[in-house]
C-alpha positions in Angstrom: 69.6 138.8 101.7 67.7 136.4 104.1 69.9 134.4 106.5 70.8 131.0 105.2 69.4 127.8 106.8 72.2 125.7 108.2 72.9 122.4 109.8 74.2 122.9 113.3 74.5 119.2 114.3 73.8 115.8 112.8 73.7 112.3 114.3 72.6 108.8 113.4 72.3 105.3 114.6 72.8 102.5 112.0 75.1 99.7 111.0 77.6 102.5 110.2 77.9 103.3 113.9 76.4 105.6 116.5 79.0 108.4 116.8 80.5 110.8 114.3 83.9 109.1 114.5 82.4 105.6 114.2 80.2 106.6 111.2 83.0 108.3 109.3 85.3 105.4 110.1 82.9 103.0 108.5 82.8 105.2 105.3 86.5 105.3 105.1 86.7 101.5 105.6 84.6 101.1 102.4 83.1 97.7 103.2 79.5 96.5 103.2 77.9 96.2 106.7 75.4 93.3 106.0 74.8 90.2 108.0 72.5 87.2 107.7 69.6 87.3 110.2 66.7 84.9 110.7 63.6 87.0 110.0 60.5 84.8 110.5 61.4 81.5 108.9 64.2 82.6 106.6 67.7 83.9 106.7 68.1 87.2 104.8 70.8 89.9 104.5 70.0 93.0 106.6 72.0 95.8 108.2 71.5 96.1 111.9 72.4 98.8 114.3 75.7 98.5 116.3 75.5 96.1 119.2 76.3 98.8 121.8 73.1 100.6 120.9 71.1 97.7 122.2 72.5 98.5 125.6 71.4 102.1 125.2 68.0 100.9 124.3 67.8 98.8 127.4 68.9 101.8 129.6 66.3 104.1 127.9 63.5 101.6 128.4 64.4 101.2 132.1 64.5 105.0 132.6 60.7 105.5 132.3 57.9 103.0 132.7 56.1 104.5 129.7 59.1 103.7 127.4 58.7 100.0 127.9 55.7 99.9 125.6 57.1 102.1 122.9 58.1 100.8 119.4 61.7 100.4 118.5 61.3 103.1 115.9 60.4 105.6 118.5 63.2 104.6 120.9 65.9 104.8 118.1 64.7 108.3 117.3 64.9 109.3 121.0 68.5 108.1 121.3 69.6 109.8 118.1 67.9 113.0 119.1 69.5 113.1 122.5 72.9 112.6 120.8 72.4 115.4 118.3 71.6 118.2 120.8 74.5 117.6 123.1 76.4 120.8 123.6 74.0 123.0 121.6 72.3 125.9 123.3 68.6 125.9 122.6 65.4 127.8 123.5 63.5 124.6 124.0 60.2 126.4 124.1 60.6 127.3 120.4 62.3 124.3 118.9 60.2 122.3 116.4 60.5 118.6 115.8 59.7 116.7 112.6 60.8 113.1 112.6 59.0 110.8 110.3 58.8 107.2 109.4 57.9 105.1 106.3 56.6 102.1 108.2 56.1 103.5 111.6 55.6 101.1 114.6 56.0 98.0 112.5 57.0 95.7 115.3 54.1 96.7 117.5 51.6 96.6 114.6 52.6 93.0 113.9 52.5 92.1 117.6 49.1 93.6 118.2 47.6 92.2 115.0 48.8 88.7 115.9 47.3 89.0 119.4 44.0 90.2 117.8 43.8 87.3 115.3 44.5 84.8 118.1 42.3 86.2 120.9 40.0 88.8 119.3 41.4 91.4 121.8 44.0 94.1 121.7 46.0 96.0 124.3 44.6 99.4 125.3 48.1 100.7 124.3 47.7 99.5 120.7 46.3 102.8 119.4 48.5 105.4 121.2 51.7 103.5 120.6 51.2 102.9 116.8 50.1 106.4 115.7 52.5 108.1 113.4 52.7 111.1 115.7 54.1 108.8 118.3 57.7 109.5 117.2 58.1 113.3 117.4 55.8 113.6 120.5 58.0 111.1 122.5 61.2 112.8 121.4 59.7 116.1 122.5 58.9 114.5 125.9 62.4 113.2 126.3 64.0 116.5 125.3 61.5 118.6 127.2 60.8 120.8 124.2 57.6 122.9 123.9 57.6 123.7 120.2 55.6 122.2 117.3 55.7 118.4 116.8 55.2 117.1 113.2 55.2 113.6 111.9 54.7 112.4 108.3 55.3 109.5 106.1 56.5 110.3 102.5 57.8 106.8 102.1 61.6 106.7 101.4 62.0 110.5 101.2 60.4 111.1 104.6 63.5 112.6 106.3 64.2 114.9 103.4 60.6 116.2 103.5 61.1 116.8 107.2 64.1 118.9 106.3 62.0 120.9 103.8 59.4 121.5 106.6 62.2 122.7 108.9 63.4 125.1 106.3 59.9 126.5 105.8 59.2 127.0 109.5 62.5 128.7 110.0 62.2 131.0 107.0 58.7 132.0 108.3 60.1 132.8 111.8 57.9 130.3 113.4 60.7 128.5 115.2 64.2 129.2 116.4 65.5 125.7 115.6 64.2 122.6 114.1 65.1 118.9 114.7 64.4 117.0 111.5 65.0 113.4 110.4 63.6 109.9 110.1 63.6 106.7 112.0 63.0 103.1 110.8 63.1 99.7 112.6 61.4 97.6 109.9 63.4 94.4 110.1 60.3 92.3 110.7 58.8 89.3 108.9 55.9 91.1 107.3 58.0 94.0 106.0 60.6 91.7 104.5 57.8 89.7 102.9 56.4 92.8 101.4 59.7 93.7 99.7 60.1 90.1 98.5 56.5 90.2 97.1 57.6 93.2 95.0 60.6 91.1 93.9 62.9 93.9 95.1 64.9 92.1 97.8 68.3 90.7 97.1 68.9 87.0 96.6 72.6 87.4 96.6 74.7 85.0 98.7 77.6 87.4 99.0 78.2 90.1 101.6 78.1 92.7 98.8 74.5 91.9 98.7 73.2 95.4 97.7 74.6 96.5 94.3 73.6 100.1 94.5 74.8 102.0 91.4 75.8 98.8 89.5 73.8 100.0 86.5 74.5 96.8 84.5 72.8 94.5 87.0 69.8 92.4 85.8 68.4 91.5 89.2 67.1 93.7 92.1 69.4 93.8 95.1 67.6 95.8 97.8 68.7 95.1 101.4 66.8 96.6 104.3 68.4 98.2 107.3 67.3 99.9 110.5 68.4 103.4 111.5 67.5 106.7 113.0 69.1 109.9 111.6 68.4 113.5 112.7 69.8 117.0 112.1 69.4 120.3 113.8 68.5 123.2 111.5 69.0 126.9 112.4 68.9 130.2 110.7 72.3 131.9 110.0 75.9 130.8 110.3 77.5 130.2 113.7 80.5 128.4 115.2 78.4 125.3 115.3 77.5 125.3 111.6 78.4 122.0 109.8 76.9 122.8 106.4 74.8 125.4 104.6 71.7 124.4 102.8 72.5 126.1 99.5 69.5 124.8 97.5 66.5 122.6 97.8 64.0 121.2 95.4 61.1 118.7 95.2 59.0 117.1 92.5 56.4 114.5 91.7 55.2 112.6 88.7 52.3 110.5 87.4 53.1 106.8 88.0 52.8 103.9 85.6 53.3 101.5 88.6 52.9 102.4 92.3 56.3 101.1 93.3 58.4 102.6 90.5 59.3 106.0 88.9 59.4 106.9 85.2 62.2 105.7 83.0 64.0 109.1 83.3 62.8 109.9 86.9 60.9 113.1 85.9 60.2 113.9 89.5 63.9 113.8 90.3 64.7 116.0 87.3 62.3 118.6 88.7 63.8 118.4 92.2 67.4 118.7 91.0 66.7 121.6 88.7 64.8 123.5 91.4 67.7 122.9 93.9 70.3 124.1 91.3 68.2 127.2 90.5 67.8 128.2 94.2 71.5 127.7 94.8 72.4 129.7 91.6 74.5 126.8 90.4 74.8 124.9 87.1 76.5 121.9 88.6 77.9 120.6 91.9 81.1 118.7 92.9 79.3 115.5 93.9 76.0 113.8 94.1 74.9 111.2 96.7 72.3 109.2 94.9 69.3 107.5 96.4 70.1 104.4 94.4 68.3 101.7 96.3 69.9 98.8 94.5 66.9 98.0 92.2 67.4 97.7 88.5 64.9 100.3 87.4 65.3 102.7 90.3 69.1 103.0 89.9 69.0 103.4 86.2 66.1 105.9 86.2 68.0 108.2 88.7 71.2 108.0 86.6 69.2 108.9 83.5 67.8 111.9 85.3 71.2 113.0 86.4 72.6 112.7 82.9 69.7 114.8 81.5 70.0 117.5 84.0 73.8 117.9 84.2 74.8 116.8 80.7 78.5 117.4 80.2 78.9 118.9 83.7 78.4 115.5 85.3 79.5 115.6 89.0 81.1 112.8 90.9 78.5 110.1 91.8 78.3 107.9 94.9 75.8 106.3 97.3 75.8 104.6 100.7 73.2 101.9 100.3 75.8 99.4 99.1 77.2 99.7 102.7 74.2 100.2 104.9 71.2 99.1 102.8 67.9 100.9 102.5 66.7 102.4 105.8 63.5 103.7 104.3 62.6 107.0 106.1 66.0 107.4 107.6 67.9 106.9 104.3 67.8 110.5 103.1 69.2 111.9 106.4 71.9 109.2 106.4 72.9 110.6 102.9 72.8 114.1 104.2 75.1 113.1 107.1 77.5 111.4 104.5 77.5 114.7 102.6 78.3 116.7 105.7 81.2 114.4 106.5 82.6 114.6 103.0 82.5 118.4 103.1 84.0 118.5 106.5 86.9 116.1 105.7 87.2 117.1 102.1 87.2 113.4 101.1 85.0 111.8 98.4 83.8 108.3 99.3 83.7 106.2 96.2 81.1 103.5 95.4 82.9 100.3 94.3 80.2 99.5 91.7 80.7 102.7 89.7 83.8 104.3 88.3 83.7 108.1 88.0 85.4 109.3 84.8 86.1 112.7 86.3 89.2 113.3 88.5 88.6 114.1 92.2 88.5 117.8 92.8 91.1 119.5 95.1 88.3 120.7 97.3 84.7 119.4 97.7 82.6 122.5 98.2 79.1 121.4 97.1 77.2 118.1 97.4 73.7 117.3 96.1 71.7 114.6 97.9 68.8 112.8 96.3 65.9 110.9 97.8 63.0 109.2 96.0 59.9 107.6 97.5 57.0 105.4 96.5 54.3 107.6 95.1 56.5 109.3 92.5 58.0 112.0 94.9 61.5 113.2 95.0 63.6 115.7 97.0 67.1 117.2 96.3 69.2 119.1 98.7 72.4 121.0 98.0 74.8 121.4 100.8 77.9 123.6 100.9 80.9 124.2 103.2 80.4 127.0 105.7 83.8 128.5 104.8 
């Protein structure tokens, strides 16, 4: 049997916190982490990174003259990546990096475009600092790795596709370890306006602004957040192993509309069935849903789960009701939540959904879903290492 692909370390920066203890503490507290912020000319609910991370960003910018011109998305990825490799022994010359983003260098794009419309000129840094490959390459520079550097945008499932890439490279013996994840700093006027134009953004006046998994809602309640989340993948089980990647799956579908999935999320059905087949399972203990807080998105995913699992329905939960939708980073935030639930043997409930099944004595397997614009989906099954 081939050696399993495992998660040796995982770290994130978001409104949940910027340390394992802080993030888990936020989950246990079970409260939404939204605040009103003036974005452009309007006040909207968002989820922002913890205030102490701003100090880390300032220190990082000051550490290298080149970092002063980098986008916030890149800097967040660099900080999260430095955190995740602490204490792990690596052969840096053969460690791959795949950190993607849905929106990329949003702040810099808007800044440079504004300057161009006003003056007709742009900075010579405008091109190199806004390319998508900017993230993994600068993380590699900061960590001094010499392995492959991959960036991609697969919209909201970007981090999960990065995880798939890491699995493939490790299985092919093309790397000794892989750093995978997503980074997003899209709390900008233009990005918020895009979500509002799609009529997806919440209009709620309450702090529980994102009603992820409230399947009876009649209005969309998406809230945007900023985050960076990364994990280290390796082949085989060691003393550092946090979770085993038991199964993985992916799927796509033909769209009726470019911002939605089919009524029963056909792509997600394919992804979950593939993951279950590879894991040799018929069900799991729990599922962390993508559930962005939109009317059609939440219901379509629930329909897909009901069709695939039938009477073996697992416990269902999500984290976007707490931290909002962090686009490319969202899938890895859910992976981190799954790792913590397995490690602590505690299921984190969603207040908008009541599970009819009793909590198991032991949480041994968790399936994580991610869905993105373009009709794509990824499902990952994690299990405890013991």
